[in-house]
Every structure is written in structure tokens, then in C-alpha cells.
N, C-alpha and C positions, 0 to 999 in steps of 0.2 A: 255476319252478326257483329256488330258494334262491339267493340270490348271497351268498357269505361270502367276508370278509374279513380276514386273518391279521396282527392287530396283533403285532410284536416276534416275524419270522421268522425270527430265526437257530438256537433252540435246539432241544432235542430234544421238546419239547410239541408245536412247531409243527410240524415235521419228519411229527410223527406223526401230527396232526391233518390235515395234507398230504395223508397216507399213504392214510387211512382216506375222507378227503373223494373226493380221486379215485376211488371206488368207488362212490361216490352217484351212484342212479339220479338225483338229484332235486335236487342243489347245487351249486355252482361256484362255484370259488374266482376273484374278481372283482380283488381287491386283494391286496397284501403289504408290509407298513410296516417300515421299520428306520429307528433313528436313525444308520444307518451308511450308507445308501442312497447309492450313489456310481453308480447307471446300470446296476449291475450287475443279472442275474437271479439267481432262484430256483437254475438249474442251475448256475450257479456258485457258490453260498451250500453248496446241498446237491446233488452230482454224479448223484445216484441219481434227480435227475429228469428226467435230461437224455432229450429225444423225450416226455416223458410233460404238462408245463406249462414252458411259456415264458410268463413272464411277469415282467416288470421290476419290480425290488424298487424303492419308492418311501418319499417321507419323508412321506406326507402329512398334513394335519393331521386331527383327530378331526372335523369338520368336512368336512371330503371326503371321508372315509370315509364317512361316516353317509347322504351322500348316494348316495356308488355302492353301499351294502350293506345286505341287509336284517340282516343279522349281523355281529358281528364276535366273533372267539376273540382273546381279549385275553392275550397267551400273554409278559408283562411281569413282572417280580421284584414281592416286595410294596413297597407305600408307591408306587412307580412306576408303578403301575396305574391306580389309584382317578381319580387326577386327567384321566388322560385319558377312563377310562371314564363320566365324570360327565359330559364334554363331546359322548361320543359318543353318550349317552342322549338329549342337548335333541335331535337330529335323529331321526329315525324309524327307527330303527335298534336291534335288540336287542344283548345283549353277553353273553355267555358268559365268567367272569372267571378264567383258572386260576390268578390269583396268589392270593394268601391274604388279599387285601384287606375282603372281604365274607363272608369264612365267618363269622367269631366275631359275639355277640349284642350286643356291647356296645364303645363306645370305652374303656371302662376294662378291659376287658380287653384289650384290641388294645394300647394303651398300655402295660399289666402286662410284655407277652410280647414285644412288639416293639419296646418301648422309644421311641415315638414317635409322638404324637399323630396321630391316622386323617384322613386327608387330605378322607374326605366320610362322617361320619360318623352322619347322619341315615339313612343306606339299613343299617345294622347292626341287625339283627334283625327287619328287613323282607325282606331277600332269599333268596328261598328257598335251602337249600344242592340241591347239584348230584346227588342220590340218588334216580333217579325211584320205585325200589323202596320210599321211604320217604315222598318230599316229591313225590308225582307229580299232586296237586290242585293245590301250591301253585307248583308249576312254571308249569302250563299257564297260559297269561296272563298270565305275568311277562313284562319288557321286561330284566331282570336276573335272573342265574342265578348264583351262588359254585360256583364245580367244586370238587368236593371235593379235601381232601390224600389223597396217596396211601399212607399206612401209616393213617392215619383210616377211609377206606374197608374197610383190611381186618379193622379193629376193627369200626367199629359195626355192619355187615352184621350178623355172627352175634351180638352183643352186644343190637341194639336190641328182635330181637322177644322174647327170654329174660325180659328186663328188664319190656317189655308186660306179657309174659304172668304172672309175680311168680313165675318158674320158680325163677329165681336169687337168690342174696344179693348186695345191689348194692353192696355193701364190701369189701374186700380183693383186689380185679379185679387180675390181674397180665398184663399185655399184654408179647411178648417178640417181638419183631419184628428180621428179618432185611432189607435190601435189597440188591439191584446197585449199581452206580456210579452209572449214571444217574440214579438219585432225585437227587442233584447236582447235575444240571444241566448244560448244556454248558461254562461257563466256566470254566480251568484254575483249579485247586487245587492245594495242594500235598499232602493227604491224599489225591488221587484220583488220583494221578500213577500209572502203572501199577506201577511199582517200587516205590509204597505200598501197592499195595492186594494186588497179586500174590501168591499163596504165605502171605493174613495174611490175619484175622479177627478183627472190633474190634467195640468197644461206644462209642459215642461220642454228645454232649450227653445226659447221664447223669443225668435230674433235671432237665434245660433245654429239650427238645426242646419245641418249639411248636405238632404234633402231639398233645402230653400233651390241652393245655387244649382244643383243635378236639374232639378223643373226648370227653370229658368235656361237652362245653356240649353237643355234638349227640347225643348219647345224651338226655340232658335236654332237650332242645329234642323230640326224639317223642316220649319217654315221660315229662314230667313230672316224672322222678325224679334225683336228682343220686346219678349215681354217684362212688362212692370206688375210684381205682385207678391204680397207677402203668407206666410205659410206657417202655422199656428199648430203643430203636434199633439195630441192627445192621448194620456194612457186608460183606458178601462179596464174593469176587472174581470176580461175573460182570456181564453185561450188563445184566439188567434182572432184573424179578421182586420178588415181594414173600412171604415166608412168617410168617405171625404167629399164635405156639402162646399162645393164651389160657389163662389156669386161672383156675376160677371155684368158687364154693361151690353146690353145688342147694341148694332149698329141705326142708327135709323131707320127706321119701319121697318125692320128687322124683327120678325115675329117668334114668338116660344115654337111653332110648328115647322118653319123654316129650318129652327135650329135641329130640330130630334129628326126631321128629314135627311137634315145634311148629313147626321149623324148616322143613322139609319142605311143611307146611301154609302157612306165611305164602308162602314164596315158591313157590309154586305157582301162584297167582294171578298174578304179575308176569311181564316178560318171557321168563323162562328165563334170564338172565344171569347168576344167583344158583345153583349147581348144588349140595345138596345128597348128598353124596357117601359112601360107602361104605370106601371106600380111602383111605390114605393119602396126601393130593396132593400134586403138589409144583408147583415153577414152571415148569417144564418143559410140564406138563399144561394153564397156559394163555397159556402165553406168544403174545403178539401175537395177542392176542385180548379181546374186553370180559368174557369170562367171572369170576365169582369161586369160587373152590369149597373148600366149607366140608366138614370132616366133625367127626363126635362121638366122644370116647373119653373113660371113666372111671379113676382109679386113688385106691386109698385114701381116698373121701369125697371125692376132688374129678372136675371135669366139666373133660376139653379140650379145648378146641375148634383146629383146624387152620384156617387163611383161607390161602388162594392166591390172585394176582391178579399180571397183567402191571403194572407202577405206570406207563411210559408211557399203557398204554390204558384198563384201567377206573377206573386210579389217573389217569388226568389225561384226555389226549385223546379215548378211547375213550367216559367217561362225557362228555365234552361233546357229540359226537355224541350219544349219547343224550339229551341234553338238547336240542338243536337239534330234534332230530328230534319230542320232546312240544312243544317252543313253535311247531311249524311244522304242528301235527296229523298227524304222518307216523307210519308204522308206527316203533317204537323201534329194531329191527334193522335200518334202511336202513344202508347201508354198515357194518354191525357183524358181519353173518352171512354172509361170502362163502363 
């Protein structure tokens, strides 16, 4: 049995990880930590767990957590995560970090986009990125995995095979993405209040969103080619889900059918969580699942890729469980294909 600890158990990614792990046949949640631990239980913090997981929330040190667990899901914000992660790793405990702290390749890139020096710079560029469909061998045997961002997953999955096989132009890519409100986390913010979000549709962080360099960096890491793209996120009045519409130019004489066949062939050899579909996918098709559905269309010399996933599952905690399964040599679908 894999003994799991949840670090920072109050947020959406934490409760989603707990939901998935409770149905995992070979995992047991043995610790849940919070800096606001006051003797309450996970059920007090997340009432939907009533009768399912009676576990006291503790303020454990990283060393205490490492002694108790085989793997820790670190659900803390960026910059707060890395100092904790580095101390957990000193014990005999693996870590899947759901923050952005270990995703980027260089300290300079992190400092440019996050506005502060990295707390643990030596591990940047050395930590596998948590998309097993692309980085399976790097994840196997690792002690630390950088769980992917939600928006980036929806763009990296369709773009990477096409750039690797030289089927599309690598410059002038447009990634137009929409997300539900849970993508902003559980901490109250003015722009995420019901009265602000309901009956509205807005772009935000235009040209400044931190997921743009993540998409570029990871696509380059996988393909060896630096893509040129713009990324614009939008907030839509729904709880969960991401839909990304990606506009690319095909190479000369490359057809939409060739692109479709490339994606189908590439992901046929993985665990089936990336589905290349003929219909126009919607966020409801993948809600509460670890699937990413992708379709291909063409229009006046453009190839249009539509990619949908659940931002809290394939975009966060589901990917973390999938990576845990790889780390412990389990079937990738355990806990995810109920």
C-alpha cells in the first residue's frame, strides 16, 4: 500500500486528490497538513468527506511527514512549496509538487515571470514534468515530479507531437483558452466572487500569464524546438473545465487528416487518457475525469485544434495520481478509470 500525505489540504487540488485517492486500490492517505491546523479533521474542512475519511489535520514538519509517508502531494502556492519540498526530499519520501515551483527549466525564467528568486534553484531543469504521455521515462525512478499547469496541459498535449513530427509551423501559434472559476483556487478574490463571474465572460492576464512561458518551455523541452506563440486565458462562469482553441499553420502539403493521424498514432501507445475525437468536444465530456479530448479542424489554410480537460483532474490532481502510479510502478489508470 502506498502511504500518501497531503501537504496544504484546504484547497481545491487537495480535495480533488483526496477524492481520487480514496478510490485507489493501492493507496492510503495517512497524513494531511495545514498551517492552520487546530485539531479539526478533514471532514470539518471538507464536509463531503464525512464518513469517508476521519483524519485529523496536523501541522507536521516536513521531516515528520517524510517519516510517515511514501509520497507527498504538495498542494501549496508557488514559492511556499519549494522550501517544504526540499526538506521532505531529505527523507525517504517522494514528492509530487502541484505548485509551479519546479516546472520551468531555469532560475532566470522563474524569476522573470514570478518576480522572485527561486528557493531551490538547483532542481530546476532537473525535475521531470508530470505529463506521463510525454515524459514517462523521466518520471520513472524520480523522487520529485513537477505537476503540470492546467492551461499548459491543454496546449502541450496537442502541440508537442505535431512540432516533433514537423507537421506545423512553429511560429505564429495562437492559444485561446477558457477556464472555469476553480482554476483560480479557493482563496477568496474579488474577481472570482459569484456576482463578478456570473453572467460574464472575460479575458485576464493578457500577455502576462505565467502559463505562457510554461507552455513554450515544456514544448521546447520535449521537441527541441522553441515555439513562438501567444496565449490568452479567459474566465467563464462555470465551476470547472478548460477548453483551448489552438490555431496553427500546417507545413506545406500537410493536411488536416495527416495531423489527425499523427495525434492518433502518437497517443495510441499511451494509457488512453488523451482521446483524439471526431466530434467537437465540450468540457462536460471530460468533467470529473482524467481525459483530455482533442479534435482537429481546418479553415482557410489554418489548422484548428480544440482541446478540453477538467482543470482539477487532468489539469491538476488526476495528473498527480497518474504520476504517482508511474513512480510506484502501478498501472497509470488506478484510481482514475473508475
